LOVEXGU-956016 format. One line per field, with one value per residue: residue number from 1; x, y, z of N, C-alpha, C in turn; residue in three letters. Coordinates in steps of 0.1 Angstrom, whole numbers, padded with zeros to 4 digits. Layout:
<pts>
lovo <- c(NUM_...)
n_X <- c(X_...)
n_Y <- c(Y_...)
n_Z <- c(Z_...)
ca_X <- c(X_...)
ca_Y <- c(Y_...)
ca_Z <- c(Z_...)
c_X <- c(X_...)
c_Y <- c(Y_...)
c_Z <- c(Z_...)
dofi <- c(ALA_...)
</pts>
This chain:
<pts>
lovo <- c(1_2_3_4_5_6_7_8_9_10_11_12_13_14_15_16_17_18_19_20_21_22_23_24_25_26_27_28_29_30_31_32_33_34_35_36_37_38_39_40_41_42_43_44_45_46_47_48_49_50_51_52_53_54_55_56_57_58_59_60_61_62_63_64_65_66_67_68_69_70_71_72_73_74_75_76_77_78_79_80_81_82_83_84_85_86_87_88_89_90_91_92_93_94_95_96_97_98_99_100_101_102_103_104_105_106_107_108_109_110_111_112_113)
n_X <- c(0009_0009_0015_0023_0034_0040_0054_0060_0083_0101_0090_0080_0062_0029_0028_0020_0014_0009_0002_0006_-0010_-0006_-0018_-0008_-0019_-0043_-0074_-0079_-0101_-0121_-0119_-0118_-0093_-0066_-0048_-0019_0001_0035_0050_0082_0090_0066_0034_0020_-0005_-0039_-0050_-0065_-0092_-0107_-0138_-0157_-0174_-0203_-0213_-0210_-0189_-0175_-0158_-0133_-0114_-0092_-0093_-0073_-0065_-0088_-0104_-0082_-0070_-0075_-0090_-0088_-0097_-0084_-0096_-0087_-0061_-0055_-0052_-0050_-0052_-0038_-0040_-0027_-0028_-0018_0005_0017_0045_0043_0034_0052_0066_0065_0046_0023_0003_-0029_-0045_-0065_-0053_-0027_0004_0017_0051_0057_0062_0085_0076_0084_0083_0095_0109)
n_Y <- c(-0010_0021_0055_0079_0108_0131_0156_0180_0210_0237_0269_0298_0330_0330_0309_0273_0243_0208_0184_0149_0121_0089_0058_0027_-0008_0000_0011_0045_0056_0048_0064_0094_0119_0140_0171_0185_0213_0220_0247_0263_0265_0267_0252_0221_0225_0219_0220_0211_0188_0158_0140_0113_0097_0098_0092_0110_0136_0155_0187_0202_0234_0254_0287_0302_0288_0288_0290_0289_0263_0232_0199_0164_0132_0101_0074_0050_0052_0052_0075_0107_0142_0175_0206_0235_0269_0301_0304_0313_0330_0326_0300_0282_0251_0220_0195_0173_0144_0128_0098_0073_0070_0068_0084_0104_0109_0134_0163_0189_0223_0250_0284_0311_0339)
n_Z <- c(0001_-0009_-0014_-0039_-0045_-0074_-0096_-0091_-0091_-0104_-0109_-0124_-0109_-0115_-0134_-0143_-0125_-0125_-0103_-0091_-0076_-0071_-0064_-0051_-0045_-0034_-0043_-0051_-0060_-0039_-0018_0001_-0010_-0002_-0006_0008_0019_0030_0039_0042_0075_0084_0095_0084_0059_0050_0015_-0005_-0014_-0026_-0024_-0031_-0018_-0013_-0036_-0056_-0068_-0044_-0038_-0019_-0016_-0002_0007_-0003_-0027_-0041_-0071_-0086_-0084_-0091_-0089_-0096_-0109_-0122_-0128_-0141_-0141_-0115_-0102_-0088_-0093_-0090_-0105_-0106_-0110_-0122_-0101_-0071_-0054_-0024_-0023_-0026_-0016_0002_-0014_-0002_-0006_0006_0015_0027_0052_0044_0035_0008_-0005_-0008_-0028_-0042_-0046_-0061_-0064_-0081_-0091)
ca_X <- c(-0001_0016_0009_0034_0031_0050_0051_0067_0093_0105_0080_0079_0051_0017_0028_0010_0019_0001_0008_-0002_-0010_-0008_-0017_-0006_-0022_-0055_-0082_-0080_-0115_-0129_-0115_-0114_-0080_-0066_-0034_-0014_0013_0042_0061_0092_0089_0051_0027_0014_-0018_-0048_-0051_-0076_-0096_-0118_-0144_-0166_-0178_-0216_-0219_-0208_-0176_-0174_-0146_-0128_-0103_-0087_-0096_-0061_-0064_-0101_-0106_-0069_-0066_-0087_-0086_-0095_-0093_-0083_-0097_-0081_-0046_-0055_-0045_-0056_-0044_-0041_-0038_-0023_-0028_-0013_0010_0025_0058_0042_0028_0065_0067_0065_0033_0017_-0012_-0031_-0055_-0068_-0042_-0013_0009_0028_0064_0061_0069_0087_0069_0092_0077_0103_0111)
ca_Y <- c(0000_0032_0066_0084_0122_0137_0166_0191_0216_0252_0276_0314_0334_0328_0299_0263_0230_0199_0173_0137_0113_0076_0049_0012_-0015_0001_0019_0057_0061_0045_0073_0108_0123_0152_0177_0194_0220_0224_0257_0263_0273_0267_0239_0215_0230_0214_0230_0206_0175_0154_0129_0107_0087_0097_0088_0121_0142_0168_0190_0214_0241_0263_0301_0308_0283_0288_0297_0286_0252_0221_0185_0154_0117_0093_0060_0040_0052_0051_0088_0121_0154_0188_0215_0248_0278_0312_0301_0328_0325_0320_0287_0273_0244_0205_0192_0159_0137_0116_0089_0060_0067_0069_0100_0102_0111_0149_0168_0201_0231_0262_0294_0322_0348)
ca_Z <- c(0001_-0012_-0024_-0048_-0054_-0082_-0106_-0085_-0100_-0102_-0119_-0121_-0108_-0125_-0143_-0137_-0124_-0120_-0092_-0096_-0067_-0077_-0055_-0052_-0034_-0031_-0050_-0047_-0060_-0029_-0005_-0002_-0013_0000_-0010_0018_0016_0041_0037_0050_0087_0088_0097_0070_0058_0040_0003_-0014_-0011_-0033_-0019_-0039_-0009_-0013_-0049_-0064_-0065_-0038_-0036_-0011_-0016_0007_0002_-0012_-0041_-0049_-0087_-0094_-0081_-0096_-0087_-0109_-0110_-0134_-0122_-0150_-0137_-0099_-0097_-0083_-0100_-0085_-0112_-0099_-0120_-0113_-0089_-0062_-0045_-0012_-0024_-0025_-0003_-0002_-0013_0000_-0010_0016_0014_0034_0063_0037_0031_-0002_0001_-0010_-0040_-0039_-0054_-0058_-0072_-0079_-0104)
c_X <- c(0010_0010_0023_0031_0043_0045_0053_0077_0094_0098_0084_0065_0038_0018_0020_0017_0007_0006_-0001_0001_-0013_-0007_-0014_-0010_-0036_-0063_-0086_-0094_-0126_-0128_-0113_-0098_-0077_-0050_-0031_-0001_0020_0052_0070_0090_0074_0046_0023_-0002_-0026_-0051_-0062_-0081_-0108_-0127_-0155_-0177_-0195_-0220_-0214_-0195_-0180_-0158_-0143_-0117_-0101_-0090_-0083_-0060_-0079_-0101_-0094_-0065_-0079_-0081_-0094_-0090_-0093_-0084_-0090_-0066_-0046_-0046_-0053_-0047_-0048_-0034_-0039_-0020_-0024_-0008_0017_0038_0054_0035_0039_0063_0067_0051_0030_0004_-0014_-0045_-0058_-0058_-0028_-0010_0018_0041_0067_0067_0071_0080_0077_0087_0086_0107_0127)
c_Y <- c(0013_0042_0075_0099_0127_0147_0179_0199_0232_0260_0293_0318_0335_0316_0285_0252_0222_0186_0161_0128_0101_0066_0035_0006_-0012_0012_0033_0062_0058_0055_0086_0111_0138_0159_0186_0203_0223_0235_0258_0272_0273_0253_0235_0222_0223_0224_0224_0192_0171_0145_0125_0097_0087_0096_0100_0129_0155_0173_0203_0219_0251_0277_0305_0301_0283_0296_0295_0271_0241_0205_0176_0141_0112_0080_0050_0038_0054_0065_0099_0131_0166_0197_0227_0257_0291_0314_0315_0322_0321_0306_0278_0265_0229_0203_0176_0155_0127_0112_0076_0057_0068_0083_0095_0110_0127_0152_0182_0211_0243_0273_0306_0327_0348)
c_Z <- c(0000_-0020_-0029_-0053_-0063_-0090_-0102_-0094_-0095_-0112_-0117_-0118_-0119_-0137_-0136_-0136_-0119_-0113_-0095_-0081_-0070_-0065_-0059_-0040_-0028_-0039_-0045_-0048_-0049_-0016_-0011_-0003_-0010_-0003_0006_0014_0031_0036_0047_0065_0091_0088_0083_0070_0045_0026_-0006_-0011_-0022_-0027_-0028_-0029_-0010_-0028_-0059_-0059_-0056_-0036_-0026_-0014_-0004_0001_-0007_-0024_-0048_-0061_-0092_-0094_-0084_-0092_-0094_-0104_-0124_-0129_-0129_-0144_-0122_-0094_-0097_-0091_-0092_-0095_-0104_-0108_-0113_-0101_-0084_-0054_-0032_-0011_-0027_-0012_-0009_0000_-0012_-0002_0002_0012_0021_0046_0057_0033_0018_0003_-0002_-0022_-0038_-0051_-0051_-0070_-0070_-0091_-0104)
dofi <- c(VAL_GLN_LEU_GLN_ALA_SER_GLY_GLY_GLY_SER_VAL_GLN_PRO_GLY_GLU_THR_LEU_THR_LEU_SER_CYS_THR_ALA_SER_GLY_PHE_SER_LEU_GLY_ASP_TYR_ALA_VAL_ALA_TRP_PHE_ARG_ARG_ALA_SER_GLY_LYS_GLU_ARG_GLU_ALA_ILE_SER_CYS_ILE_ASP_ASP_SER_ASP_GLY_TYR_SER_GLN_TYR_PHE_TYR_ALA_ASP_SER_GLY_LYS_GLY_ARG_PHE_THR_MET_SER_ARG_ASP_SER_ALA_LYS_ASN_THR_VAL_TYR_LEU_GLN_MET_ASN_SER_LEU_LYS_PRO_GLU_GLU_THR_GLY_VAL_TYR_TYR_CYS_TYR_ALA_TRP_GLY_GLN_TRP_GLY_GLN_GLY_THR_GLN_VAL_THR_VAL_SER_SER)
</pts>
């Protein structure tokens, strides 16, 4: 049972990154999946979540990402995505995905000019 986060990188302000969270050993479609960010010197914070447990997709986005961040699922790939548009320098940090008690290993996002 494992989660693997990927897709981080270094971008300039205003650019887009799409993070991926892929599960092995269990079906991500059966569970809510969340993304967290840990910025340097700060606590880990929740930034988005997708939950299909009631038979339809429900989404949560932290205020900071509303209108710019979008989560989606690809059930065939057992993967959840987080597309982040118009990135800001303060969104630099390590991004983690979480589902069914499992944490991904984190992927670094750096937003800098």
